[in-house]
N, C-alpha and C positions, 0 to 999 in steps of 0.2 A: 505492500498499499503507499505511494505516496502522497496520504494527506493523513496526518493524523491529528485526535483531536484530543485536550486534556480539558476535564473540568475542573478545579478548587474555587472553591469560597463564591460560588454563583457565576465565575467568568470562565467561561469558553475560550480556549486557544486552540486554533487552526492555523496547523503548519503545513505549508508546501514543503517537502521532505526531498528534492530531488536537486540538492545540492550540485553533482557533478555536472549537473546540465542546466545551470542557472533556475534553478525550478521552472523551465520553459514547462508548459501546460502540454502531457500525452493525452489523445484522446480519451482513456481511462481517465484522466483527469478530471476532466470537465462533468460527467457524472459522477464522481467520488464526493466533487464538493458541491454540483446540487445537491444529493441526497443527506449529503452531511449540513448545509444550512438549511435546510428542508426538517430534518430531522432538530435542529438547536432551536427551531421557530417554534416547535412542539413542547420542549426540555422545559417544565417552570423550573426547573434549576437553575438554568442560565440568565441570565440577566445583563450581562457583557459578555460580547463576543471580542475577541484579537484572532485577527489574522496576518500570519507572518511568513516567512519562506525562510527556511534553511541555506547556514551558510552568508555568502558575502552579496546574494541580491535577494531582492524579494520574488521577483518575476519576470524572466526574459519575454515575454509572450507566449504563442505559439510555440509546438514547436516544429521547425519551417519542415525540417527533412521529409516530411509525406504531405506537403502543403501540394506539393505538382503533379501530387499522383490522382488526385479529387478530379470527376467528371460536372455535368450541373446537379444532377441527383445526388449523389454521393456527397459534394457538393455543401448543397440546400441542409442536406441532414447532419452535416458537421456543423456548419452554420447554428441549428436547431439547437444540440449539444450545447454550443456555447452559449445560447440565451437561456436555457434551461438551467442553469448555472448564476450566470448573472439577474435571472429574473427571481431565481431562489436568497440571491445575497439581497437586491432591492428587496425584497419583501420582506425579510426578516424582519421583526418586531421589536426586534432587541436593538442596542445600541451597537453600533459598528465600528471597532477600528482598529485600520491597521496600520502594525508598525514595520516602516518604510526603511530597509537597505541594500544601497546600491540600485540595480538598474528596476525599475517598474517601467516594463516596454511593452509594446503592443497590447495585447489584451490585459499583460498585469497592470497595467496602465488604467485599464476597462475595472480592474479587482478596488484597487486604491482608489479611485473616482469613487466606484460606486459604492465605498463603506463611508458612514458619518462623519469620522474626523481620521485623519494624517500624520501621524507623529514619523518624524523621518529622521534619520540619518545626517550628519554633515556632507556623508559622498553617494545623499541618494541623488535621484532623477526622474522625471518622467519622461518617457519620448514616446512622441505619434510616430514611429517607425515606416508607418502601414506602404505608404506612397512608396518606399525600397522595396517593396514585392510587388508591385502592382494590383493593390486592391486598396479599397476603403476602407476606414476603420470600424474595429470589430467592437464585440461587446458592448456596445451602448457609448463607446466614447467619445462621439458628438453630441450625444442626451447630455450626461455628463457634463465635458465640456461647456457649454453652453450655457447651463444653466450657470454653471459657474462663473465665468468670465465675460457671457454677452457672445453672439456674432462675430463680432471683427475680430475679440482676440485667441475663439476658436478655431475662426479659421488659420487667423498667422500660423499657431500651432500645428493644424493639418497640414498645410500647405507647407511651412519648413523643413516641417519631420525631423526639428534640432533636438538637443539635447536640454531638457530644462530642468538647470541645477536645481535643488532644496531648497535653497535663499532664494531663489526668484519667483518659484512656485507660491512660497507662501507669502513674498507682497503679493502677489498676483492674487490672495486667498485660495488655493489648492489647495494648501498646507497648512496645519492647528499648528504646529511645531516642529523646530526644526534642533537636535540634541546631538554633543560628540556622540560620535560612533560608538563609545566604549557604554553610553550612557542611553542608549534607543531602548535597552526591554526593558531598566529600572524603571524611567519613562514613559514607555507605554503601559507597564503595569499599574502605575501609579495612578493614572488617567485610567484606567479601569476599573480600577480599586473605589476611587474615587464614585464614579458612573457608578457600581454596584450596587454600594451602600447608601444611593438616594434613589427619589421618587422613582421608578423605571417603568410603570406604569404611564404616572403622568409623561415621562417621557418615548414612550410609544406612540402615545396620542397623538404625541408633539410630531414626532417622524410621520406619520398617517398626515395628517396637518400640511407637514412641508411637500409631500407628495404632492399633493391636491391641486400644488401651485403651480405646475407647468400641463402647459397642455405644447404637442402631442405629450400621450401616456407614452412612456419606454414601451413596450406593447407596440404600439404602432409604428415606434422610430424602427426597432428590433426589424419588424416584416419588411420594411423597406428596406433594411440594412441586409437583409436577408435575398432581396432581389438585387441590389448592385452587390452583393459580392458572388451569387453564382454568375453575374454576368462576367464579371472579373476574370473571374478563374477563366474564362475559356481565350483572354486577349493573349496576345503575343508578351507586351508587359510582364503582364503574372508570371509567367513559365521561364520568361528571361530573368527577373528579381529573385527567383526562386534559386534558379540555376547557378547564378552571380554570385548570389549568398553562397550556396553549400560550397563553389568556387574561390571565392575569399578573393574579385575581384569584382571591378567596377560595374555594374549592371549600363544594357546600352538599351537603350529605351527609344521606343518609336512612337510614341502616342497614340498603338493601336493594339 
């Protein structure tokens, strides 16, 4: 199992445990995470969820190694698997804290942004690198970025595909707190403990109210995302982007 869960004193810690791959999400991990978040939502012993990654990364995104092997039908099925995970996290009624070290890239950034609060180490960064493999953003990234930043800044982050260091992301309001690397676990746990000891049902109601503030719904955005990504997987640029990534060279995109 590449997802490990521990529960203590009302805090459920969900660990992405694939450190040798920078916690890149395998096909199995999407389903594991969806099931994990759904189970935690129903567990009355859980008051707060802490999401983090093993080793030197939060999550480097999806496992690029298998991307180019998908056709439209299997690609749609794959995207639906991503969406089960993101929706399970989004609809988790308990407050969710993401503790981010190193890269939160691609759908890893979506996971962090789907959380309620992000505590990051000084070496953390967000990276919307989707265009580098010839696909639009996945995992509700556009939904979450636009909520936090508005259209103009969200577009700049997606279109540039640049690294967004923790300090800059905090200034933008994407990250709640930035701490030295060796203090990340303690800082995230301290915040989790503070929230777990508070009126968490009131926070559950507040979380639902926050979600009602925005249209379209996440579900509507994700359905459009499926159609866009399935189309993108048929393009030259997607195949070239994935091939170049595997061959560790600069891709030669043609815009088609």
